[in-house]
C-alpha positions in Angstrom: -12.6 13.8 -15.1 -14.2 10.5 -16.1 -17.6 10.3 -14.2 -16.9 6.6 -13.3 -13.7 7.6 -11.7 -15.5 10.3 -9.7 -17.9 7.7 -8.4 -15.1 5.5 -7.3 -13.4 8.4 -5.6 -16.6 8.9 -3.6 -16.5 5.3 -2.4 -12.9 5.5 -1.2 -13.5 8.9 0.4 -16.3 7.3 2.3 -13.9 4.5 3.3 -11.5 7.2 4.6 -14.3 8.8 6.7 -15.2 5.4 8.2 -11.6 4.7 9.2 -11.3 8.2 10.7 -14.6 7.6 12.7 -13.3 4.4 14.0 -10.0 5.9 15.1 -11.8 8.8 16.8 -14.0 6.2 18.6 -17.2 7.5 16.8 -19.5 4.5 16.4 -20.6 3.5 12.9 -22.3 0.3 11.6 -18.8 -0.8 10.6 -16.9 -0.2 13.9 -17.3 -3.8 15.1 -16.1 -5.3 11.8 -13.0 -3.2 12.0 -12.3 -4.0 15.6 -12.8 -7.8 15.0 -10.3 -7.6 12.0 -7.7 -5.8 14.1 -8.0 -8.4 16.9 -7.7 -11.3 14.4 -4.8 -9.6 12.7 -2.8 -9.5 15.9 -3.3 -13.2 16.4 -2.5 -13.9 12.7 0.8 -11.9 12.9 2.3 -11.0 16.3 4.3 -8.1 14.7 1.0 -6.4 14.0 0.2 -4.5 17.2 -3.0 -2.6 17.6 -1.0 0.7 17.7 0.8 -0.1 14.4 -2.4 -1.2 12.7 -4.2 2.0 13.8 -1.2 4.0 12.6 -1.6 2.5 9.2 -5.3 3.0 9.1 -4.8 6.7 10.0 -2.3 7.1 7.2 -4.7 5.5 4.7 -7.6 7.6 5.9 -5.7 10.8 5.3 -4.8 9.7 1.8 -8.4 9.2 0.8 -9.6 12.8 0.8 -11.6 13.5 -2.4 -9.3 16.4 -3.5 -6.1 14.4 -3.1 -7.5 11.5 -5.1 -8.9 13.8 -7.8 -5.5 15.5 -8.2 -3.8 12.2 -8.4 -6.1 10.7 -11.0 -6.7 13.8 -13.2 -4.5 12.7 -16.1 -6.0 9.2 -16.3 -9.1 7.5 -17.7 -10.9 4.3 -16.8 -8.9 1.2 -17.7 -10.9 -2.0 -17.9 -8.3 -4.7 -17.3 -7.8 -7.5 -14.8 -4.7 -7.1 -12.6 -3.4 -9.7 -10.2 -1.8 -8.3 -7.1 0.6 -10.4 -4.9 0.9 -8.5 -1.6 3.6 -8.4 1.0 3.0 -8.8 4.7 5.8 -7.0 6.4 3.7 -4.2 7.8 -0.1 -3.9 8.1 -2.0 -3.3 4.8 1.2 -2.6 2.9 -0.6 -3.7 -0.3 -3.5 -1.2 0.0 -1.9 1.4 -2.3 -1.9 -1.1 -5.2 -5.5 -2.1 -4.5 -6.5 1.6 -4.4 -4.7 2.4 -7.7 -6.1 -0.5 -9.6 -9.7 -0.1 -8.4 -9.8 3.7 -8.9 -8.6 3.1 -12.5 -11.5 0.8 -13.1 -9.7 -2.4 -13.1 -10.8 -5.8 -11.7 -8.3 -7.2 -9.2 -7.3 -10.7 -8.2 -5.7 -10.2 -4.8 -3.4 -12.7 -3.2 -2.9 -11.2 0.3 0.1 -12.3 2.3 -0.7 -15.0 4.8 0.7 -12.6 7.4 -1.8 -9.8 6.5 -4.9 -11.6 5.2 -7.4 -10.5 7.9 -7.0 -6.8 7.5 -7.0 -6.9 3.7 -10.2 -9.0 3.7 -11.8 -6.4 6.1 -10.9 -3.5 3.8 -12.2 -5.2 0.7 -15.4 -6.1 2.5 -15.9 -2.5 3.5 -15.3 -1.3 0.0 -18.0 -3.6 -1.4 -20.4 -2.7 1.4 -20.0 1.0 0.6 -20.5 0.4 -3.2 -21.9 -2.8 -4.7 -20.2 -1.7 -8.0 -17.0 -3.2 -6.6 -18.6 -6.6 -5.9 -17.5 -8.1 -9.2 -14.2 -6.1 -9.2 -12.5 -7.7 -6.2 -11.5 -11.4 -6.0 -9.5 -12.5 -3.0 -7.6 -15.7 -3.6 -5.1 -18.0 -2.0 -3.3 -18.7 -5.3 -3.2 -17.2 -8.7 -3.2 -20.7 -10.3 -6.2 -21.1 -12.6 -7.0 -17.4 -12.8 -6.7 -15.2 -15.9 -5.4 -11.7 -15.7 -3.8 -9.1 -18.0 -1.0 -7.9 -15.7 0.7 -8.6 -12.4 1.9 -6.4 -9.6 4.0 -8.3 -7.2 5.8 -7.3 -4.0 8.1 -9.7 -2.3 11.7 -10.7 -1.7 14.3 -10.3 -4.4 14.5 -14.1 -4.8 10.7 -14.4 -5.3 10.7 -11.6 -7.8 13.4 -13.5 -9.8 11.0 -16.4 -10.0 8.1 -14.1 -11.0 10.1 -12.6 -13.8 11.0 -16.1 -15.1 7.4 -17.2 -15.4 5.8 -13.9 -16.3 7.7 -13.0 -19.4 4.6 -12.6 -21.6 2.6 -10.2 -19.4 3.1 -6.7 -18.2 4.6 -6.9 -14.7 5.5 -4.5 -11.9 7.9 -6.2 -9.5 9.1 -4.7 -6.2 11.8 -6.3 -4.1 13.5 -5.6 -0.8 14.6 -2.0 0.0 15.5 0.1 3.0 15.4 3.8 3.9 18.5 5.8 5.0 18.8 9.1 6.9 21.4 11.8 6.6 22.3 13.5 9.9 24.3 16.7 10.2 26.5 17.1 13.3 24.1 20.0 14.3 20.9 18.0 13.9 18.3 19.4 16.4 16.9 17.4 19.3 13.5 17.7 17.7 14.7 16.2 14.4 16.4 13.3 16.3 13.1 12.6 18.1 11.2 12.6 14.8 13.9 10.3 13.2 13.3 7.8 16.0 9.8 7.4 14.5 11.2 6.6 11.1 13.5 3.9 12.7 11.1 2.2 15.2 7.6 2.5 13.7 6.5 -1.1 12.7 9.5 -2.4 14.6 11.6 -1.2 11.7 10.2 -3.8 9.3 8.9 -1.5 6.6 10.7 -0.8 3.4 10.5 2.9 4.3 11.9 2.4 7.8 15.3 3.9 8.3 17.9 1.1 8.7 21.0 3.1 8.3 22.2 6.6 9.4 24.8 8.7 7.6 26.3 10.8 10.4 28.5 13.8 9.9 31.8 13.7 11.6 31.7 15.8 14.8 28.3 14.6 15.8 28.2 13.9 19.6 27.3 10.2 19.9 26.3 10.7 23.5 23.1 12.2 22.1 22.1 8.7 21.0 21.6 7.7 24.6 18.3 9.6 24.4 17.4 8.4 21.0 14.1 6.5 20.7 13.4 6.5 24.4 9.7 7.2 23.8 9.5 3.8 21.9 11.5 1.8 24.5 8.6 0.7 26.7 6.6 -0.6 23.7 9.6 -2.3 22.2 10.6 -4.0 25.4 7.1 -5.3 25.9 7.2 -7.1 22.5 8.7 -10.6 22.9 9.6 -11.2 19.3 11.3 -7.8 19.0 13.3 -8.4 22.2 14.2 -11.9 21.1 15.8 -10.3 18.1 17.6 -7.7 20.2 19.0 -10.4 22.6 20.0 -12.7 19.7 21.9 -10.2 17.6 23.7 -8.5 20.4 24.8 -12.0 21.7 26.0 -12.9 18.2 28.0 -9.6 17.9 29.6 -10.1 21.4 30.5 -13.8 20.7 32.2 -12.8 17.4 33.9 -9.7 18.8 32.0 -7.5 16.4 32.0 -3.9 17.6 28.6 -2.4 18.4 26.9 -0.1 21.0 24.3 -1.8 23.2 21.7 0.9 23.6 19.5 -1.1 25.9 16.7 -1.9 23.5 18.5 -1.8 20.1 22.0 -2.2 18.9 23.9 0.6 17.1 26.5 -0.8 14.7 29.0 0.8 12.3 28.4 -0.9 9.0 28.5 0.0 5.3 25.5 -2.3 4.6 22.1 -0.7 4.1 20.1 -3.6 5.4 20.0 -4.1 9.2 18.4 -6.9 11.2 15.4 -6.2 13.4 16.6 -4.3 16.5 19.8 -3.2 14.8 20.6 0.2 13.4 23.6 0.7 11.1 25.5 3.9 10.8 28.4 5.3 8.8 30.4 8.5 9.6 31.0 10.9 6.7 33.1 14.0 6.2 31.7 15.4 3.0 28.1 15.1 1.8 29.4 14.3 -1.7 30.6 10.9 -0.3 27.0 10.2 1.0 25.3 11.2 -2.3 27.7 9.1 -4.3 27.0 6.0 -2.1 23.2 6.7 -2.3 23.4 6.9 -6.1 25.4 3.7 -6.4 22.9 1.9 -4.2 19.7 3.6 -5.5 18.1 0.3 -6.5 18.2 -0.8 -2.8 17.0 2.5 -1.2 13.3 3.3 -0.9 13.7 6.8 0.3 16.2 9.3 1.9 15.3 11.1 5.1 16.7 14.5 6.1 18.7 17.3 4.5 16.2 18.5 1.8 14.8 15.0 1.2 11.8 13.5 3.1 11.3 15.3 6.3 12.3 13.6 9.6 9.3 11.7 11.0 7.5 11.4 7.7 9.1 8.2 6.3 6.0 6.1 7.0 3.5 8.7 5.9 4.0 8.8 2.1 1.8 10.9 -0.1 -0.5 9.0 -2.5 1.8 9.9 -5.4 5.0 8.8 -3.6 5.4 5.4 -5.2 7.2 2.3 -3.8 10.5 1.8 -5.7 9.8 5.1 -7.5 7.6 3.2 -10.1 4.4 5.1 -10.9 1.7 2.6 -10.4 -1.0 4.6 -12.3 1.3 5.0 -15.3 2.0 1.2 -15.3 -1.8 0.5 -15.2 -2.5 3.1 -18.0 0.2 1.4 -20.2 -1.3 -2.1 -20.1 
């Protein structure tokens, strides 16, 4: 492996250890900086609770083991390019994977964080530079890409914004990611343990991540009374969050006023709907008789599905813990960088 890549892996491995130490409440010279950023992030974006931020930090930390990163990068060599990254802000540090991929490959990055997730990204970049001064000239955090020169663009945003990116970026290599959702397939005999794990896939980050499950495919014969216990371990936290509960009250009122059938589950609405995308606090479902029906629908809507949970796909409870080589929109970021 390229010696330069090995050195960069050491830095990110050290970052992972710092994050683990913070989460384990082991003091380090960086603990205060991390805590301040978490506090500021919650003010910057009310959807970013300390629990959700720490959950993401834990996921990142466990991705940064030296062996995981070495295995991931083994086929690649240093790539000295400048890549602009436009990041989303729907969940904490959702743009970290792009930052990680670009920097490990040896690229310079011009990072435009989302205004909804600037504090955490600034903190992470600051830690990287403090751990290795070699990154000082590699990271440039900006409010706008106007006036900056770069070789390629990675952009994550709405489908509408990506249409505009494509229009103006026809002469540069670009990796665009739009809006997607995750779906889950439930057999009628799904275990209570699997249902409990599925609740995590639905309610983590208030359901706002592209890997959050927004729709259930439920086998005919499933006892819907079991849904009365679904997600109860998240109920207290969800009910304590004003913005989430405002969504819950709003959508169930809209459904009631318009005579739209739904189940009021007390802290979320369960609605039969063919659509993949569900509003915050709403969970769609569709009953199936044959798995072939489900797989046909998934295939037809593959461009709108981030991942599939259950029945020999991603394990229940693991939607928001992707491995480092499980790429958003199934586009291999390292191969994209290597091809620039």
